[in-house]
VOTI-398878 format. One line per field, with one value per residue (C-alpha): residue number from 1; x, y negated, z negated. Coordinates in nm, 2 decimals, always signed. Layout:
! residues N
nr	c(NUM,...) $
u	c(X,...) $
v	c(Y,...) $
w	c(Z,...) $
END
This chain:
! residues 391
nr	c(1,2,3,4,5,6,7,8,9,10,11,12,13,14,15,16,17,18,19,20,21,22,23,24,25,26,27,28,29,30,31,32,33,34,35,36,37,38,39,40,41,42,43,44,45,46,47,48,49,50,51,52,53,54,55,56,57,58,59,60,61,62,63,64,65,66,67,68,69,70,71,72,73,74,75,76,77,78,79,80,81,82,83,84,85,86,87,88,89,90,91,92,93,94,95,96,97,98,99,100,101,102,103,104,105,106,107,108,109,110,111,112,113,114,115,116,117,118,119,120,121,122,123,124,125,126,127,128,129,130,131,132,133,134,135,136,137,138,139,140,141,142,143,144,145,146,147,148,149,150,151,152,153,154,155,156,157,158,159,160,161,162,163,164,165,166,167,168,169,170,171,172,173,174,175,176,177,178,179,180,181,182,183,184,185,186,187,188,189,190,191,192,193,194,195,196,197,198,199,200,201,202,203,204,205,206,207,208,209,210,211,212,213,214,215,216,217,218,219,220,221,222,223,224,225,226,227,228,229,230,231,232,233,234,235,236,237,238,239,240,241,242,243,244,245,246,247,248,249,250,251,252,253,254,255,256,257,258,259,260,261,262,263,264,265,266,267,268,269,270,271,272,273,274,275,276,277,278,279,280,281,282,283,284,285,286,287,288,289,290,291,292,293,294,295,296,297,298,299,300,301,302,303,304,305,306,307,308,309,310,311,312,313,314,315,316,317,318,319,320,321,322,323,324,325,326,327,328,329,330,331,332,333,334,335,336,337,338,339,340,341,342,343,344,345,346,347,348,349,350,351,352,353,354,355,356,357,358,359,360,361,362,363,364,365,366,367,368,369,370,371,372,373,374,375,376,377,378,379,380,381,382,383,384,385,386,387,388,389,390,391) $
u	c(+0.00,+0.15,+0.23,+0.15,+0.44,+0.41,+0.75,+0.70,+0.94,+0.98,+0.78,+0.49,+0.49,+0.21,-0.15,-0.30,-0.05,-0.11,-0.49,-0.45,-0.25,-0.52,-0.79,-0.58,-0.54,-0.91,-1.03,-0.75,-0.76,-0.41,-0.12,+0.00,+0.34,+0.36,+0.73,+0.99,+1.21,+1.54,+1.39,+1.21,+1.52,+1.70,+1.41,+1.38,+1.77,+1.77,+1.83,+1.80,+2.14,+2.19,+2.14,+1.83,+1.56,+1.33,+1.60,+1.73,+1.38,+1.35,+1.68,+1.58,+1.26,+1.48,+1.73,+1.45,+1.29,+1.63,+1.70,+1.36,+1.42,+1.18,+1.43,+1.38,+1.64,+1.96,+1.97,+1.97,+1.73,+1.51,+1.24,+1.08,+0.86,+1.07,+1.05,+0.69,+0.65,+0.87,+0.67,+0.33,+0.48,+0.62,+0.27,+0.12,+0.37,+0.29,-0.09,-0.13,-0.31,-0.09,+0.00,+0.04,+0.31,+0.62,+0.78,+1.14,+1.27,+1.50,+1.71,+1.76,+2.02,+2.07,+2.44,+2.75,+3.12,+3.32,+3.69,+3.79,+3.97,+4.21,+3.90,+3.76,+4.09,+4.15,+3.82,+3.97,+4.17,+4.22,+3.91,+3.82,+3.51,+3.51,+3.44,+3.76,+3.97,+3.77,+3.82,+4.19,+4.15,+4.17,+3.87,+3.62,+3.68,+3.56,+3.71,+3.75,+3.72,+3.42,+3.25,+3.34,+3.24,+2.90,+2.80,+2.91,+2.66,+2.37,+2.38,+2.55,+2.87,+2.69,+2.53,+2.86,+3.02,+2.72,+2.77,+3.16,+3.21,+3.53,+3.70,+3.84,+4.04,+3.97,+4.25,+4.26,+4.22,+4.01,+3.68,+3.37,+2.99,+2.79,+2.43,+2.38,+2.26,+2.38,+2.70,+2.71,+3.07,+3.24,+3.43,+3.09,+3.02,+3.35,+3.32,+2.98,+3.10,+3.38,+3.14,+2.92,+3.21,+3.34,+3.00,+2.96,+3.30,+3.27,+3.26,+2.95,+3.05,+2.84,+2.70,+2.87,+2.82,+3.09,+3.33,+3.25,+3.45,+3.74,+3.68,+3.77,+4.09,+4.06,+4.26,+4.58,+4.45,+4.12,+4.04,+3.86,+3.72,+3.52,+3.18,+3.18,+3.04,+3.01,+3.07,+2.77,+2.97,+3.08,+2.76,+2.77,+2.55,+2.24,+2.26,+2.05,+1.78,+1.80,+1.50,+1.38,+1.49,+1.20,+1.25,+1.31,+1.07,+1.20,+1.23,+1.00,+1.16,+0.99,+0.87,+1.09,+0.90,+0.78,+0.91,+0.81,+0.90,+0.64,+0.79,+0.57,+0.71,+0.52,+0.62,+0.96,+0.95,+1.04,+0.82,+0.94,+0.67,+0.70,+0.41,+0.19,+0.30,+0.52,+0.85,+1.08,+1.07,+1.35,+1.35,+1.46,+1.53,+1.30,+1.41,+1.31,+1.06,+1.26,+1.33,+1.08,+1.10,+0.85,+0.52,+0.44,+0.56,+0.90,+1.15,+1.52,+1.76,+2.10,+2.22,+2.58,+2.81,+3.08,+3.00,+3.19,+3.00,+2.98,+2.91,+2.76,+2.65,+2.38,+2.23,+2.20,+2.06,+1.83,+1.83,+2.00,+2.33,+2.62,+2.98,+3.13,+3.16,+3.39,+3.41,+3.44,+3.59,+3.38,+3.38,+3.12,+3.17,+3.08,+2.77,+2.59,+2.74,+2.82,+2.52,+2.34,+2.03,+1.92,+1.55,+1.45,+1.45,+1.75,+1.98,+1.76,+1.83,+1.82,+2.16,+2.36,+2.47,+2.77,+2.53,+2.31,+2.20,+2.02,+1.81,+1.45,+1.53,+1.73,+1.67,+1.80,+1.85,+1.57,+1.71,+1.62,+1.88,+1.91,+2.17,+2.45,+2.35,+1.99,+2.08,+2.32,+2.03,+1.78,+2.03,+2.04,+1.65,+1.60,+1.74,+1.72,+1.35,+1.20,+0.89,+0.90,+0.61,+0.62,+0.30) $
v	c(+0.00,-0.35,-0.59,-0.95,-1.17,-1.53,-1.70,-2.02,-2.30,-2.52,-2.80,-2.56,-2.40,-2.58,-2.49,-2.51,-2.25,-2.03,-2.06,-1.96,-1.65,-1.53,-1.58,-1.37,-1.11,-1.10,-1.11,-0.91,-0.52,-0.45,-0.52,-0.86,-1.00,-1.36,-1.39,-1.12,-1.13,-1.20,-1.48,-1.63,-1.66,-1.83,-2.05,-2.18,-2.28,-2.44,-2.80,-3.04,-3.21,-3.57,-3.66,-3.48,-3.73,-3.66,-3.69,-4.00,-4.16,-4.06,-4.20,-4.53,-4.53,-4.45,-4.73,-4.98,-4.91,-4.92,-5.27,-5.39,-5.28,-4.98,-4.73,-4.38,-4.20,-4.08,-4.15,-3.82,-3.82,-3.56,-3.75,-3.62,-3.72,-4.04,-4.17,-4.13,-4.30,-4.57,-4.63,-4.63,-4.92,-5.11,-5.10,-5.22,-5.50,-5.63,-5.58,-5.31,-4.98,-4.69,-4.46,-4.75,-4.67,-4.88,-5.11,-5.01,-5.21,-5.40,-5.08,-4.99,-4.73,-4.55,-4.50,-4.71,-4.68,-4.74,-4.74,-4.61,-4.89,-4.94,-5.06,-4.71,-4.55,-4.77,-4.61,-4.25,-4.10,-3.83,-3.66,-3.44,-3.22,-3.22,-3.52,-3.46,-3.50,-3.78,-3.98,-3.98,-4.13,-4.49,-4.50,-4.24,-4.27,-4.06,-3.74,-3.77,-4.04,-3.85,-3.90,-4.27,-4.35,-4.14,-4.36,-4.70,-4.60,-4.45,-4.10,-3.77,-3.58,-3.32,-3.57,-3.74,-3.42,-3.35,-3.69,-3.64,-3.25,-3.35,-3.51,-3.25,-3.47,-3.84,-4.10,-4.47,-4.59,-4.28,-4.40,-4.23,-4.25,-4.37,-4.48,-4.86,-4.97,-5.26,-5.14,-5.06,-5.21,-5.15,-5.47,-5.67,-5.46,-5.57,-5.94,-5.97,-5.80,-6.05,-6.36,-6.23,-6.18,-6.53,-6.69,-6.50,-6.61,-6.99,-7.21,-7.42,-7.80,-8.01,-8.33,-8.65,-9.02,-9.21,-9.39,-9.76,-10.03,-10.18,-10.52,-10.82,-11.00,-11.28,-11.59,-11.58,-11.88,-11.71,-11.67,-11.36,-11.49,-11.76,-11.71,-11.77,-12.09,-12.12,-12.47,-12.66,-12.73,-12.37,-12.19,-11.85,-11.87,-11.66,-11.34,-11.36,-11.08,-10.82,-10.67,-10.35,-10.05,-9.84,-9.50,-9.22,-8.93,-8.64,-8.33,-8.04,-7.73,-7.43,-7.18,-6.88,-6.57,-6.32,-5.98,-5.64,-5.28,-4.99,-4.64,-4.38,-4.06,-3.80,-3.97,-4.02,-4.37,-4.72,-5.00,-5.37,-5.64,-6.02,-6.24,-5.91,-5.81,-5.53,-5.64,-5.30,-4.94,-4.70,-4.31,-4.19,-3.90,-3.99,-3.79,-3.40,-3.18,-3.15,-3.51,-3.72,-4.10,-4.23,-4.36,-4.72,-5.08,-5.17,-5.42,-5.45,-5.55,-5.54,-5.53,-5.42,-5.35,-5.10,-4.98,-4.76,-4.45,-4.28,-3.92,-3.74,-3.38,-3.40,-3.72,-3.53,-3.21,-3.35,-3.72,-3.73,-3.92,-3.76,-3.83,-3.60,-3.79,-3.93,-4.25,-4.23,-4.51,-4.70,-4.59,-4.48,-4.13,-4.20,-4.01,-4.34,-4.48,-4.84,-5.00,-4.97,-5.13,-5.06,-5.08,-5.12,-4.77,-4.61,-4.44,-4.48,-4.68,-4.72,-4.63,-4.50,-4.16,-3.95,-3.70,-3.93,-3.66,-3.49,-3.81,-3.68,-3.32,-3.25,-3.37,-3.64,-3.65,-3.88,-4.16,-4.30,-4.23,-4.40,-4.37,-4.61,-4.83,-4.86,-4.92,-5.20,-5.36,-5.33,-5.47,-5.79,-5.84,-5.80,-5.92,-5.89,-5.95,-5.79,-5.58,-5.21,-4.99,-4.63,-4.46) $
w	c(+0.00,+0.08,-0.19,-0.18,-0.34,-0.44,-0.51,-0.70,-0.72,-1.04,-0.88,-0.78,-1.13,-1.30,-1.43,-1.11,-0.96,-1.26,-1.21,-0.84,-0.94,-1.18,-0.91,-0.66,-0.91,-0.98,-0.61,-0.43,-0.45,-0.43,-0.69,-0.71,-0.83,-0.89,-0.93,-0.94,-1.26,-1.09,-0.87,-1.15,-1.35,-1.06,-1.00,-1.37,-1.39,-1.03,-1.06,-0.75,-0.68,-0.75,-0.39,-0.34,-0.25,-0.54,-0.81,-0.66,-0.66,-1.04,-1.12,-0.97,-1.17,-1.49,-1.40,-1.34,-1.68,-1.86,-1.70,-1.83,-2.18,-2.18,-2.23,-2.09,-2.27,-2.10,-1.71,-1.53,-1.24,-1.42,-1.58,-1.88,-2.18,-2.26,-1.90,-1.90,-2.23,-2.13,-1.79,-2.00,-2.23,-1.94,-1.78,-2.11,-2.13,-1.77,-1.80,-1.54,-1.59,-1.72,-1.41,-1.18,-0.93,-1.03,-0.77,-0.81,-0.52,-0.73,-0.75,-0.39,-0.45,-0.79,-0.81,-0.73,-0.76,-1.07,-1.13,-1.49,-1.68,-1.96,-2.16,-2.13,-2.23,-2.55,-2.71,-2.65,-2.92,-3.16,-3.30,-3.60,-3.66,-4.05,-4.27,-4.46,-4.16,-4.01,-4.32,-4.24,-3.90,-3.82,-3.63,-3.47,-3.10,-2.80,-2.72,-2.36,-2.07,-1.96,-2.28,-2.28,-1.93,-1.97,-2.27,-2.08,-1.82,-2.04,-1.93,-2.03,-1.93,-1.75,-1.52,-1.46,-1.35,-1.13,-0.96,-0.93,-0.85,-0.69,-1.00,-1.25,-1.50,-1.46,-1.55,-1.54,-1.19,-1.08,-0.90,-0.97,-0.91,-1.20,-1.25,-1.16,-1.52,-1.73,-1.88,-2.26,-2.35,-2.68,-2.62,-2.66,-2.97,-3.12,-3.01,-3.16,-3.48,-3.51,-3.44,-3.72,-3.97,-3.88,-3.96,-4.27,-4.41,-4.30,-4.61,-4.66,-4.63,-4.87,-4.72,-4.88,-4.85,-4.67,-4.91,-4.99,-4.79,-4.96,-5.17,-4.99,-5.12,-5.38,-5.38,-5.57,-5.81,-5.88,-6.25,-6.32,-6.65,-6.49,-6.29,-5.92,-5.81,-5.44,-5.30,-5.15,-4.84,-4.80,-4.82,-4.61,-4.32,-4.33,-4.12,-3.80,-3.83,-3.58,-3.39,-3.57,-3.33,-3.22,-3.38,-3.14,-3.18,-3.38,-3.15,-3.27,-3.26,-3.10,-3.34,-3.39,-3.20,-3.46,-3.38,-3.54,-3.50,-3.49,-3.53,-3.38,-3.58,-3.39,-3.05,-3.16,-3.02,-3.14,-3.00,-3.03,-3.05,-3.01,-3.12,-3.09,-2.75,-2.66,-2.52,-2.54,-2.66,-2.74,-2.79,-3.11,-3.37,-3.68,-3.96,-3.98,-4.12,-4.44,-4.49,-4.28,-4.23,-4.48,-4.36,-4.46,-4.41,-4.46,-4.35,-4.21,-4.49,-4.32,-3.95,-3.96,-3.64,-3.65,-4.01,-4.24,-4.32,-4.67,-4.57,-4.87,-4.80,-5.08,-4.91,-4.59,-4.72,-5.00,-4.98,-5.33,-5.37,-5.52,-5.62,-5.37,-5.06,-4.78,-4.64,-4.28,-4.04,-3.77,-3.42,-3.13,-3.25,-3.61,-3.73,-3.73,-3.42,-3.38,-3.58,-3.91,-3.96,-4.30,-4.44,-4.79,-4.88,-5.03,-4.78,-4.48,-4.18,-3.79,-3.64,-3.35,-3.31,-3.17,-2.98,-2.76,-2.52,-2.81,-2.92,-2.97,-2.94,-3.27,-3.63,-3.86,-4.24,-4.31,-4.09,-3.73,-3.48,-3.14,-2.85,-2.91,-2.61,-2.73,-3.08,-2.96,-2.76,-3.06,-3.32,-3.11,-3.10,-3.47,-3.80,-4.18,-4.28,-3.95,-4.03,-3.96,-3.97,-3.96,-3.84) $
END
């Protein structure tokens, strides 16, 4: 008896395809094989190449959203839940229905060439996997140039390798293909950290009145014990009154926009609002099942770039501080990444990470993790006192 075989590609393998298979089984009298086991495994792991039209188009969408501040997670041209969530929020912000096809003509091509620079190499250095060894390093840098460049262009090392199969070991001067996003520069992080530090250390100068003018010289023969009697012939002329100047209007400063953060815990998404209107969103890892980010209304209490991190196993496992801890130096590969935005809950904050490709797919010990490039953008849009509501 002949067999009817269906081989489904990943794009075809959806609910409708499954229903069609079930209908075929119910109405066809002979045995039906939807997918043979060996072919099914190959179909599941097959990924379109970066230059495949459908993948390039999705990459254009991700880059468009990334540039607009509605971050889709790592750029990879594969889409996913965070790309969809970012697109939905972008539609909300622009006042069009969700599901509207985005005009991505501002991103004509998704990739561009980039020459690896000395600036990339200066952030690569010795690494360690254990906190005791990490505490002995001067900074927690990237392990490889691949890692440094991937974070610079908001993607992961796997995607960079797919874009550049001809490159085995990049060096300074190597030209590679990268996603065409606004670059995340650690030199910018360092410059802003230095600017904030300088402002914090600047002395406050108290306002003082100008010194009084020196007294007029008296004649040598003047007797200080006698009162002054001006001569009738030497009366000082009365000053000519000057016209009263018209006061200039005092400029009225524009009110500072009111910004607020809403963290949607189940959606693993941070929404940023300005005067009640959404202006950005960022994927995140909000705590874990064991130590979830607490629901409620909080506020940001600190906003520190390139922080030192007190690694305490007890805090990470149970939320309870202990005396057995290691002080880790700053750097992009710190467990808290390049920024710490504390909230008014002990040991809880929003921060970067050393595993950006796992944002939203792993767990955090009660804190809120973001990719370093997203954390740096967010920390420039908020300040101490910004409300944070966890829903």
